[in-house]
C-alpha positions as CSV (number, residue, x, y, z in Angstrom):
1,M,43.1,38.0,46.7
2,I,45.0,37.7,49.9
3,I,47.6,40.4,50.8
4,A,50.0,40.3,53.8
5,A,52.2,42.8,55.6
6,Y,55.0,40.2,55.5
7,C,55.4,37.4,52.9
8,Q,58.7,35.4,52.7
9,P,60.0,31.8,52.3
10,V,60.2,30.2,55.7
11,S,64.0,29.9,55.4
12,V,64.2,33.7,55.1
13,F,61.7,34.2,58.0
14,R,63.8,32.1,60.3
15,A,66.9,34.0,59.5
16,E,65.2,37.4,60.0
17,V,63.6,36.3,63.3
18,Q,67.0,35.2,64.5
19,N,68.7,38.5,63.6
20,K,65.6,40.5,64.7
21,T,65.1,42.2,61.3
22,W,61.6,40.8,60.5
23,I,59.8,43.4,62.7
24,S,60.9,46.4,60.7
25,K,59.9,44.7,57.4
26,L,56.6,43.6,58.9
27,R,55.9,47.2,60.1
28,S,56.8,48.7,56.7
29,G,54.5,46.1,54.9
30,Y,51.7,46.9,57.3
31,I,51.8,50.6,56.6
32,K,52.0,50.0,52.8
33,H,49.1,47.6,52.6
34,F,46.8,48.8,55.4
35,G,47.4,52.5,55.3
36,G,48.5,53.2,58.9
37,N,50.6,52.1,61.8
38,P,49.8,49.0,63.9
39,S,48.5,49.6,67.4
40,P,51.1,49.3,70.2
41,N,49.5,46.1,71.6
42,E,49.5,44.6,68.1
43,A,53.1,45.4,67.5
44,S,54.1,44.1,70.9
45,S,52.4,40.8,70.3
46,W,54.6,40.3,67.2
47,S,57.8,40.2,69.2
48,T,56.5,37.5,71.5
49,S,54.4,35.3,69.2
50,H,56.4,35.2,65.9
51,P,59.5,33.7,67.5
52,E,57.2,30.9,68.8
53,I,56.2,30.2,65.2
54,E,59.8,30.2,64.2
55,K,60.6,27.5,66.7
56,I,58.1,25.1,65.2
57,L,59.4,25.7,61.6
58,T,63.0,24.8,62.2
59,D,63.0,21.5,60.2
60,P,64.5,21.9,56.7
61,S,61.3,20.5,55.2
62,F,59.7,23.8,55.8
63,D,62.4,25.9,54.0
64,D,60.6,26.2,50.7
65,C,57.2,26.8,52.3
66,Q,55.8,30.4,52.3
67,I,54.8,32.3,55.4
68,M,52.4,35.3,55.5
69,L,52.1,37.4,58.6
70,E,49.2,39.8,59.2
71,A,47.3,38.5,56.1
72,Q,44.0,39.8,54.9
73,T,41.4,38.5,52.4
74,S,39.8,41.1,50.2
75,I,36.4,40.7,51.8
76,T,37.3,41.8,55.3
77,K,39.5,44.2,57.2
78,K,40.3,41.5,59.7
79,R,43.8,40.2,59.7
80,I,45.0,36.6,60.1
81,D,48.0,36.1,62.3
82,V,49.8,33.4,60.2
83,L,49.2,31.7,56.9
84,L,51.5,28.9,55.7
85,L,51.6,27.8,52.1
86,G,53.1,24.5,50.8
87,K,52.4,21.1,49.4
88,N,51.9,17.7,50.9
89,A,53.5,14.3,50.0
90,N,51.0,13.9,47.1
91,N,52.2,17.3,45.7
92,E,48.7,18.8,46.5
93,M,48.7,22.6,47.3
94,Q,47.9,23.5,50.9
95,L,47.0,26.6,52.9
96,V,47.3,26.6,56.7
97,V,45.7,29.2,59.0
98,I,47.3,29.6,62.5
99,E,45.6,31.8,65.1
100,L,48.2,32.8,67.6
101,K,47.4,33.6,71.3
102,A,49.7,34.6,74.1
103,W,47.0,33.8,76.7
104,S,48.0,32.2,79.9
105,V,44.6,32.1,81.6
106,V,41.1,31.3,80.4
107,K,37.6,31.1,81.9
108,S,34.2,30.1,80.7
109,S,31.8,32.7,79.3
110,S,28.0,32.8,79.2
111,V,28.2,34.2,75.6
112,P,27.9,31.5,72.9
113,D,31.2,30.7,71.1
114,H,33.1,32.9,73.6
115,V,35.5,32.3,76.5
116,Q,37.0,34.9,78.9
117,T,40.6,35.9,79.2
118,I,42.5,38.9,80.5
119,L,42.3,41.8,78.0
120,G,42.8,45.4,78.8
121,G,43.5,44.7,82.5
122,G,40.5,42.5,83.2
123,Y,38.6,39.4,82.1
124,R,36.7,40.0,78.8
125,D,34.5,37.9,76.6
126,T,36.3,37.0,73.3
127,L,35.8,34.4,70.6
128,H,37.2,30.9,71.3
129,P,40.6,30.8,69.4
130,A,39.5,27.7,67.4
131,I,36.4,29.6,66.3
132,Q,38.5,32.5,65.2
133,A,40.7,30.2,63.2
134,E,37.5,28.6,61.7
135,E,36.2,32.0,60.8
136,Y,39.4,32.9,58.9
137,S,39.4,29.6,57.1
138,N,35.7,30.1,56.1
139,L,36.5,33.6,54.8
140,I,39.2,32.3,52.6
141,Q,37.1,29.4,51.3
142,H,34.2,31.7,50.6
143,S,36.3,34.4,48.9
144,E,39.2,32.8,47.1
145,P,38.1,30.6,44.1
146,A,41.2,28.5,44.3
147,C,40.3,27.5,47.9
148,D,36.6,27.0,47.4
149,P,35.8,23.2,47.5
150,T,32.6,23.8,45.6
151,N,34.4,25.5,42.7
152,K,35.4,23.5,39.7
153,A,38.8,25.3,39.7
154,F,39.4,24.3,43.3
155,Q,43.1,23.7,43.9
156,I,44.2,24.6,47.4
157,A,43.1,22.7,50.5
158,T,42.6,24.8,53.7
159,T,43.4,23.7,57.3
160,S,43.3,25.7,60.5
161,F,44.8,25.5,63.9
162,A,45.0,27.6,67.1
163,Y,48.3,27.9,68.9
164,L,48.2,29.2,72.5
165,H,51.9,29.1,73.2
166,N,51.7,30.4,76.8
167,M,48.6,28.4,77.9
168,P,49.3,25.6,80.4
169,G,47.4,22.4,80.2
170,P,44.6,21.2,82.5
171,P,43.0,22.5,84.7
172,T,44.0,26.0,83.5
173,S,42.9,25.3,79.9
174,D,39.8,23.3,80.8
175,S,37.4,26.1,79.5
176,L,38.8,25.8,76.0
177,F,37.7,22.2,75.8
178,H,34.2,22.3,77.3
179,Q,31.6,20.2,75.6
180,E,30.0,23.2,73.8
181,F,33.3,23.5,71.8
182,T,33.6,19.8,70.9
183,L,32.6,20.2,67.3
184,V,35.0,23.1,66.5
185,N,37.8,21.5,68.5
186,N,37.5,18.3,66.5
187,N,37.8,20.3,63.3
188,I,40.3,23.0,64.5
189,P,42.8,21.5,66.9
190,S,44.3,23.8,69.6
191,F,47.9,23.4,70.6
192,L,49.0,24.6,74.0
193,A,52.3,25.5,75.7
194,G,54.8,22.6,75.3
195,E,52.9,21.2,72.3
196,G,54.9,23.1,69.7
197,Q,56.7,19.9,68.5
198,N,53.3,18.2,68.0
199,L,52.2,21.1,65.9
200,A,55.4,21.0,63.9
201,I,54.9,17.3,63.2
202,T,51.3,17.9,62.1
203,L,52.4,20.7,59.8
204,Q,55.1,18.4,58.2
205,G,52.3,16.1,57.1
206,I,50.4,19.0,55.5
207,I,53.1,21.3,53.9
208,G,56.3,19.3,54.4
209,N,56.9,18.9,50.7
210,G,57.7,22.7,50.3
211,G,56.7,24.4,47.1
212,G,55.1,27.4,48.8
213,S,56.2,29.8,46.1
214,S,54.1,27.9,43.5
215,V,51.0,28.1,45.7
216,L,51.3,31.9,46.4
217,P,50.3,33.2,42.9
218,F,46.9,31.5,43.2
219,I,45.9,33.7,46.1
220,S,48.1,36.8,45.9
221,N,47.5,37.6,42.2
222,S,43.9,36.5,41.8
223,G,41.6,39.4,40.8
224,Q,38.6,37.1,41.1
225,Y,36.2,36.7,44.0
226,I,33.1,34.6,44.6
227,S,29.9,36.6,43.9
228,R,27.2,36.3,46.7
229,N,24.7,39.0,45.6
230,L,21.0,38.5,46.2
231,A,20.2,37.8,42.6
232,T,22.8,35.0,42.4
233,I,21.5,33.4,45.6
234,A,17.9,33.7,44.5
235,A,18.7,32.0,41.2
236,K,20.4,29.1,42.9
237,N,18.0,28.6,45.8
238,M,16.1,25.4,45.9
239,P,13.3,24.4,48.4
240,G,14.6,22.8,51.5
241,T,18.1,24.3,51.4
242,P,19.5,27.3,53.2
243,L,19.1,30.6,51.4
244,F,22.5,31.7,52.7
245,N,25.5,29.7,53.9
246,L,26.6,31.8,56.9
247,I,30.3,32.0,57.6
248,G,32.6,33.1,60.4
249,R,31.2,35.9,62.6
250,Q,27.8,35.5,60.8
251,V,27.5,32.0,62.4
252,T,28.4,33.4,65.8
253,I,25.7,36.1,65.6
254,N,23.1,33.5,64.5
255,R,24.0,31.2,67.4
256,Q,23.6,34.1,69.9
257,I,20.2,34.9,68.5
258,Q,19.1,31.3,68.6
259,A,20.3,31.1,72.3
260,H,18.1,34.1,73.1
261,L,15.1,32.4,71.4
262,N,15.7,29.2,73.2
263,N,15.7,31.1,76.5
264,L,12.3,32.8,75.9
265,S,10.5,30.7,78.5
266,A,13.2,31.2,81.2
267,S,13.7,34.9,80.8
268,Q,11.2,37.7,80.8
269,Q,13.7,40.4,79.7
270,K,13.5,41.5,76.1
271,Q,16.6,41.1,74.0
272,V,17.7,43.6,71.3
273,V,20.5,42.6,68.9
274,I,22.1,45.3,66.8
275,I,24.1,44.2,63.7
276,R,26.3,46.9,62.3
277,G,28.1,46.7,59.0
278,G,29.0,48.4,55.8
279,P,27.7,47.7,52.3
280,G,27.9,44.0,51.3
281,S,29.0,42.8,54.8
282,G,26.3,40.1,54.9
283,K,24.0,41.7,57.5
284,T,20.8,40.8,55.6
285,A,22.0,37.2,55.1
286,V,22.3,36.8,58.9
287,G,18.9,38.3,59.4
288,I,17.1,36.1,56.9
289,Q,18.9,32.9,57.8
290,S,18.3,33.5,61.6
291,I,14.6,33.8,60.8
292,L,14.6,30.5,58.9
293,A,16.6,28.9,61.8
294,A,14.0,30.2,64.3
295,I,11.1,28.8,62.2
296,S,12.9,25.4,61.9
297,N,13.3,25.4,65.7
298,G,9.6,25.8,66.2
299,Q,9.2,29.6,66.6
300,S,6.1,30.5,64.7
301,Q,5.6,34.2,65.6
302,V,8.4,35.7,63.6
303,A,8.6,38.6,61.2
304,F,11.2,40.1,58.8
305,C,10.6,43.8,58.6
306,A,11.9,45.9,55.7
307,R,11.0,49.3,54.4
308,N,12.7,49.0,51.0
309,A,10.0,47.8,48.5
310,G,12.7,47.3,45.9
311,F,14.4,44.7,48.1
312,V,11.2,43.1,49.4
313,A,9.9,42.3,46.0
314,P,12.8,40.0,45.0
315,L,13.0,38.6,48.5
316,R,9.3,37.6,48.3
317,L,10.0,36.0,44.9
318,M,13.0,34.1,46.4
319,L,10.9,32.8,49.4
320,R,7.7,32.0,47.5
321,R,8.9,28.5,46.7
322,T,9.5,27.9,50.4
323,G,6.1,29.1,51.5
324,L,7.7,31.5,53.9
325,S,7.1,34.8,52.2
326,P,4.1,35.8,54.5
327,F,6.5,36.5,57.4
328,I,7.8,39.6,55.5
329,K,6.2,42.7,57.1
330,Y,6.4,46.4,56.6
331,P,7.0,48.4,59.7
332,F,3.5,49.7,59.9
333,V,2.2,46.4,61.3
334,F,3.8,47.1,64.7
335,S,1.7,50.1,65.7
336,S,0.2,50.2,69.2
337,P,-3.3,48.8,69.5
338,F,-6.2,51.2,68.8
339,Q,-9.8,51.0,67.5
340,T,-11.3,52.5,64.4
341,K,-14.4,54.5,64.6
342,S,-16.4,51.4,63.8
343,G,-14.8,49.6,66.6
344,N,-12.4,47.3,64.6
345,P,-9.2,46.5,66.6
346,C,-5.9,47.4,64.9
347,G,-2.3,47.3,65.8
348,S,-0.1,44.7,67.5
349,Q,-0.2,43.6,71.2
350,N,2.9,43.6,73.5
351,N,5.1,40.6,72.8
352,S,2.9,39.4,70.0
353,F,6.1,38.3,68.1
354,D,8.7,36.0,69.5
355,Y,11.3,37.3,67.0
356,V,11.5,40.3,64.6
357,V,14.3,41.1,62.3
358,V,14.5,44.8,61.0
359,D,16.5,45.0,57.9
360,E,18.1,48.4,57.0
361,A,16.9,50.0,60.2
362,H,18.4,53.2,58.9
363,R,15.4,53.5,56.6
364,L,12.7,53.2,59.2
365,P,10.6,56.3,59.8
366,I,11.1,57.9,63.3
367,K,7.4,57.2,64.2
368,I,4.7,55.0,62.9
369,T,1.7,56.9,61.7
370,K,-0.1,54.1,59.9
371,Y,-1.3,50.6,60.6
372,N,-0.8,48.7,57.4
373,S,-2.3,51.1,54.9
374,W,-4.6,53.0,57.2
375,T,-3.6,56.3,58.7
376,I,-3.9,56.3,62.5
377,P,-6.0,59.2,63.8
378,H,-3.8,61.8,65.5
379,T,-5.6,61.3,68.9
380,K,-4.7,57.6,68.8
381,L,-1.0,57.8,68.1
382,S,1.0,56.2,70.8
383,G,3.9,58.7,70.9
384,L,6.4,55.8,70.8
385,T,9.2,55.7,68.2
386,T,9.1,53.0,65.5
387,A,12.0,51.3,67.2
388,E,10.1,51.3,70.6
389,E,7.0,49.9,68.9
390,I,9.0,47.0,67.3
391,I,10.8,46.2,70.6
392,R,7.4,46.4,72.5
393,C,5.9,43.9,70.1
394,S,8.7,41.4,70.2
395,R,10.6,39.3,72.8
396,V,13.7,39.3,70.7
397,S,14.4,41.9,68.0
398,V,17.3,42.4,65.6
399,F,18.1,45.8,64.1
400,I,20.4,45.7,61.0
401,I,21.9,49.1,60.5
402,D,24.6,51.1,58.7
403,E,24.7,54.7,60.0
404,N,26.6,55.7,56.8
405,Q,23.4,54.9,55.0
406,V,21.2,57.4,56.9
407,V,20.1,59.6,53.9
408,N,17.5,61.9,55.4
409,P,16.8,63.3,58.9
410,Q,13.4,61.6,59.3
411,V,14.8,58.1,59.9
412,V,16.0,55.8,62.7
413,N,19.7,55.9,63.8
414,M,21.7,54.1,66.5
415,N,20.7,56.5,69.3
416,T,17.1,56.0,68.4
417,I,17.5,52.2,68.8
418,L,19.5,52.4,72.0
419,N,17.0,54.8,73.6
420,A,14.1,52.6,72.6
421,A,15.8,49.5,74.2
422,T,16.3,51.5,77.4
423,N,12.7,52.6,77.5
424,Q,11.5,49.1,76.9
425,N,13.9,47.6,79.5
426,A,15.6,45.5,76.9
427,N,19.1,44.0,77.1
428,V,21.3,45.1,74.1
429,T,24.0,43.1,72.3
430,T,25.9,44.7,69.5
431,F,27.9,43.0,66.7
432,D,30.0,44.4,63.9
433,L,30.4,42.7,60.5
434,E,33.5,43.8,58.6
435,Y,33.1,41.4,55.7
436,Q,32.8,42.6,52.1
437,F,30.9,40.5,49.5
438,R,30.1,43.4,47.2
439,C,32.4,45.8,45.2
440,G,34.5,43.0,43.7
441,G,34.8,41.5,47.2
442,S,37.2,44.4,48.0
443,S,37.2,45.8,51.5
444,N,40.0,48.0,50.3
445,Y,37.7,49.7,47.8
446,V,35.0,50.3,50.5
447,K,37.7,51.8,52.7
448,W,38.8,54.0,49.8
449,V,35.2,55.2,49.2
450,E,34.8,56.0,52.9
451,S,38.0,57.9,53.0
452,M,36.9,59.9,49.9
453,M,33.4,60.6,51.3
454,Y,34.3,61.2,54.9
455,P,37.9,62.7,54.7
456,N,37.8,64.4,58.1
457,T,37.4,61.1,59.9
458,N,39.3,58.8,57.6
459,N,42.5,60.7,56.7
460,P,44.9,60.0,55.2
461,N,43.4,59.1,51.9
462,F,45.2,56.5,49.8
463,K,45.2,55.9,46.1
464,L,43.1,53.1,44.6
465,S,45.4,52.3,41.7
466,N,46.5,48.8,42.3
467,P,46.8,46.4,39.3
468,S,45.3,43.5,41.4
469,E,42.4,45.6,42.8
470,P,39.3,43.5,41.9
471,M,36.9,46.5,41.9
472,K,37.2,48.8,39.0
473,F,36.5,52.6,39.2
474,N,36.0,54.3,35.9
475,I,35.4,58.0,35.1
476,V,33.6,58.8,31.8
477,D,33.3,62.0,29.8
478,D,29.7,61.6,28.6
479,P,26.7,59.9,30.2
480,N,25.5,58.7,26.8
481,T,28.2,56.1,27.2
482,F,25.9,54.5,29.8
483,Q,23.1,54.1,27.3
484,K,25.4,52.3,24.9
485,M,26.3,49.9,27.8
486,I,22.6,49.3,28.5
487,Q,21.9,48.6,24.8
488,T,24.7,46.0,24.6
489,S,23.9,44.3,27.9
490,T,22.5,40.8,27.5
491,N,22.0,39.6,31.1
492,N,20.4,42.4,33.1
493,D,23.7,43.0,34.9
494,V,23.9,46.8,34.6
495,R,21.9,49.8,35.9
496,I,22.1,53.6,35.7
497,I,21.6,55.5,39.0
498,T,21.8,59.1,40.0
499,G,21.1,61.6,42.8
500,W,17.6,62.9,43.1
501,C,18.2,66.0,41.0
502,W,15.4,65.9,38.5
503,K,11.6,66.3,38.9
504,W,9.9,62.9,39.0
505,N,6.8,62.9,36.8
506,S,4.3,60.1,36.7
507,P,4.0,58.1,33.5
508,S,1.2,58.9,31.0
509,R,-0.4,56.2,28.8
510,N,2.3,53.8,30.0
511,K,5.0,56.0,28.6
512,L,7.8,57.2,30.9
513,P,8.6,60.9,30.6
514,L,12.3,61.8,30.0
515,D,12.7,63.7,33.2
516,I,16.5,63.3,33.5
517,V,17.8,65.9,31.0
518,I,21.2,67.4,30.5
519,R,21.6,70.1,27.9
520,I,24.9,71.7,26.8
521,H,26.7,71.1,30.1
522,N,30.2,72.5,30.3
523,S,32.5,71.1,32.9
524,T,35.8,72.8,31.8
525,P,38.5,71.5,31.6
526,Y,36.6,68.3,30.8
527,P,34.6,67.7,27.7
528,S,31.2,69.3,27.5
529,V,28.0,67.3,27.0
530,A,25.7,68.4,24.3
531,S,22.6,66.4,25.3
532,F,21.5,63.5,27.5
533,E,18.0,62.3,28.4
534,A,16.6,59.3,30.2
535,P,13.5,58.3,32.2
536,W,13.3,57.9,36.0
537,E,12.2,54.5,37.1
538,N,8.5,53.9,36.8
539,K,6.9,55.1,40.0
540,K,4.1,52.5,39.8
541,Q,6.6,49.7,39.5
542,A,9.5,51.0,41.6
543,D,9.4,47.9,43.9
544,T,10.3,45.7,40.9
545,W,13.0,47.9,39.4
546,A,15.7,45.5,40.4
547,I,14.2,42.4,38.8
548,R,12.2,43.8,35.8
549,P,14.4,43.2,32.6
550,N,12.8,46.3,30.9
551,A,13.8,48.4,33.9
552,I,17.4,48.3,32.6
553,H,16.4,51.4,30.6
554,E,15.1,53.3,33.7
555,V,17.3,55.3,36.0
556,G,17.2,54.4,39.7
557,C,17.7,56.6,42.8
558,I,19.0,56.1,46.3
559,Y,15.7,54.6,47.6
560,T,15.5,51.9,45.0
561,I,19.1,50.8,44.8
562,Q,19.7,50.9,48.6
563,G,20.3,47.3,49.8
564,L,20.7,46.0,46.2
565,D,23.6,45.5,43.9
566,F,24.5,44.8,40.2
567,D,27.7,43.7,38.5
568,R,28.0,47.1,36.8
569,I,26.7,50.4,37.9
570,C,26.6,53.7,35.9
571,L,26.4,56.7,38.2
572,I,25.5,60.2,37.1
573,W,26.8,62.6,39.8
574,P,25.0,66.0,39.4
575,L,25.7,69.2,41.3
576,D,23.9,68.7,44.6
577,L,27.1,67.5,46.4
578,Q,30.4,69.2,45.4
579,W,34.0,69.1,46.5
580,N,35.3,72.5,47.5
581,L,39.0,72.4,46.4
582,K,40.0,75.5,48.4
583,K,38.6,74.3,51.7
584,S,39.0,70.6,51.0
585,I,35.5,69.9,52.3
586,W,32.2,68.6,50.9
587,T,29.5,71.1,50.3
588,G,25.9,71.1,49.1
589,F,24.8,73.1,46.0
590,P,26.5,76.5,46.7
591,S,23.4,78.6,46.1
592,R,21.0,76.1,47.6
593,T,17.9,77.6,49.3
594,Q,14.9,76.0,51.0
595,H,12.3,75.0,48.5
596,K,9.0,73.1,48.2
597,A,10.2,70.7,45.5
598,T,7.4,71.7,43.1
599,T,7.5,72.9,39.5
600,K,6.5,76.4,40.7
601,N,9.2,76.5,43.4
602,P,11.9,74.0,42.3
603,P,15.5,73.7,43.4
604,N,18.3,75.1,41.2
605,E,19.2,73.2,38.1
606,F,20.9,69.8,39.0
607,D,20.3,70.4,42.7
608,N,18.5,67.9,44.9
609,W,14.6,67.5,44.7
610,D,14.3,64.9,47.6
611,P,11.2,66.0,49.5
612,D,12.8,64.8,52.8
613,L,15.7,67.2,52.2
614,K,13.9,70.1,50.7
615,H,14.1,72.3,53.8
616,L,17.8,72.0,54.3
617,D,20.4,74.6,53.2
618,A,23.7,73.9,51.6
619,L,25.4,73.1,54.9
620,A,22.7,71.0,56.5
621,I,22.1,68.8,53.4
622,T,25.8,67.9,53.1
623,P,26.1,65.0,55.6
624,F,23.0,63.3,54.1
625,L,24.3,63.6,50.6
626,Q,27.7,62.3,51.7
627,N,25.8,59.2,52.8
628,V,23.8,59.1,49.6
629,Y,26.9,59.0,47.4
630,N,28.7,56.6,49.7
631,V,25.8,54.2,49.1
632,L,25.6,54.8,45.3
633,L,29.4,54.3,45.0
634,T,29.1,50.8,46.6
635,R,26.3,49.2,44.6
636,A,28.5,47.5,42.0
637,N,30.0,44.0,42.2
638,A,32.7,44.4,39.5
639,E,32.8,47.9,37.9
640,I,31.4,51.3,38.5
641,F,31.4,54.1,35.8
642,V,30.9,57.7,37.0
643,Y,30.0,60.8,35.1
644,F,30.8,63.9,37.2
645,M,28.9,67.1,36.3
646,D,31.1,69.1,38.7
647,A,34.8,69.5,37.5
648,A,36.2,70.0,41.0
649,T,34.5,66.8,42.3
650,R,35.9,64.9,39.3
651,S,39.4,66.2,39.8
652,Y,39.2,65.2,43.5
653,F,38.5,61.6,42.6
654,E,41.1,61.6,39.8
655,K,43.7,62.7,42.3
656,W,43.2,59.6,44.4
657,L,42.7,56.9,41.7
């Protein structure tokens, strides 16, 4: 689904530009759809750039075309300057992306895919306009079924242009047409100042037959999106083909990484790349595909490092057919060199890897105390952080991180990585991915969850209730509903998950104990629950919980669902994190005290048992549990069903649905 702050027939747009009323409508639509005011610079650009678009759409053949300003696909928060909808002479539906730039100067940049222009008072590196247009076109083709050429229901062709309406021709514009941009310029033409008529003629050949109103429903009313979860990709993967088709900004990041790798022999400085992004933003796809590209280009000393056993197991299965699964490592392989009592060498030497990708860096332990499965003697510990050890071992390292997924105080965060890079004299490049391939492909849903879980930093909240919202949020009165869904599932597309609020016993005689038990729970004014029971996931098979068909009957926790997703998620929300209606803040279990997480000294009923959080009081545990439930609420691809044990927390969510 594509939404826009402004959407009108071109004939209406022309009239409103001429009488200067389009700006107020655009601003109102912006606030309505995006939940806030545009920045002053953004609003200022409208008054200069949109009249330039009006000038190229003066021919009556464009009257019945549709124009969308500040348009956004569901999978990203990025906004597209202009979309035009119409039909060609063969009556085929067309969508045109136009990236508008008011630049008047441009210089070359040393950063791949970038040029330099004046931004914020000085020259700054920024993506080439044609590459930006290409990114938006890719996002549309990879999120809208009607625009996806690989989809049987494909109906709308997509074309992209860049229009730099203030940019003089050569030599001022030479940097835009350097050899490195030949491929993208061939696919995405750039029109400069004085070339508006050429752009108009080109557009007439694409959308000159009008009919934009008949194209619009295919992208504005579609509740569908293209699923790109790990299981789907694994099922379709064949040897010799890419595991992931990178798009837009993902391609740029991969190119920069490969440029670093190609420069290994010429540069002695270590390179650290940090990729930040929320759930389902495609961070892992970039990491894995960049590894495969490095291998294809002759880099043999590479490693993909992941702490999440539940993710590594399906990844190994996916890569087994390619023969590349051995490059997957756990973080403990990067410890500093030491010798065992018998004289056996252990650990990894400096720069022993050309390239290391660290997936979900927010799950790394602060320090490495093991080498593989052997505990390192205390006297032989290096004192370096895990991030330092990884950077020490590698020439180029990539850390994939989402700080809103830091769920306990004993793990790596952004500051840890930045300090490690400084200590190892490494150059740092940071990228942000704002895409959304999970949660129904809805960046709007992810934004809503963030505003609910972190209200102090994301006010104002906005309601989720939109008939065209692809991600569905459901509240249930009884968790037994979840077991009925499990029993009727035929394709392993649903899982039950919960906070770590029950003791986790080991199985006996291959039978899982029913640790998760709710008895006569009253959450007035909502219906009370007489009884519910279910087993935690099998500890001995936790790493295969996501891919074992029989695991559908086992309840997962934050550590096994993190990094994974299913079409439908059933979440039991106990009492460990509660919304305080009077203070409008999140709080941990009100009577929480420090405990040892043992049967003799357990937490209060339905409070958190996590051994990494056991020493925290109600105040200190809250930010980590906010992250926990932020993760749990974003594990579904289509629908999430939530049972709230706390009445105030349920009413808080009901208010904003």
